[in-house]
N, C-alpha and C positions, 0 to 999 in steps of 0.2 A: 473105536476100533479102526485100525488102519487098513486101507485097501492094499491088495497084494503088491502092486507096483508103485505105491506112494513114495514120495520123497522121504517121509519119516521112516518107512520100513527099510529103505535102502541106506539110510544113515547119511544122506547127502547134506542135511542141515548141520551136521557136526563138523564137516570139513570147512576149513577156512582157506580162502584163496589169498596168497601173499600178493600185495600190491605196492608199487612205488608211485607216488604222486609227483608230477612235475608241474609246478604252479607259478603264476605271477599274481599272487593273491589280491584280487579285487573282490567284488561282491559275488560273482559267479564261482570263483575258486573257493571262497570262504564257505559257501554253501556246500560245494563238492567235498571239501575237507571234513566238515561236520557230518555230512551224510555218510561218507566212507568210514569214518571213525565210529559211527553209530551202528552200521550194519554188522550183524553178528557173523556173517559168512565171509567178511573181509578181514585180513590181517595187514594193517597198514605198517609196512616195515620201514619206509623212508619217505620223507617229504623233501623234495629238492625245490629250491626257490631260484628264480631268475628274473631279471628285469623284463618288463613288458608293459603292463599298465602304468607302472611307475618304476623308479630305480630299485635296484636289488636290495639295498638297505631297508627301504620302506616296505618292500614285498616281504622280506624276512620278518620284520617287526609285525606286519599284519598277520602273517602266518602264526607267529608265536602268540599273538593276542587271541587269535581264534582258538588255538590249542588250550590256552589258559582258560578262556571263557567256557569251553566245553569240558574242562577238567581232564585234559589228555596231554598235559605238558610233560 
């Protein structure tokens, strides 16, 4: 049974928040990408890659590898 003011009663778990991720995919961003894609209340619309931890080509490859690994390519 749901409490009167519970999240389930209000339907807030059904709403998805659209997000754009801006990453320079190293270990920390790889975890953030996987976590954001896993959460049911987030709608990952775009992942932008840029150089930072390494060059932009390597960052983009890292990001694509993470998406492939979590089956979200």
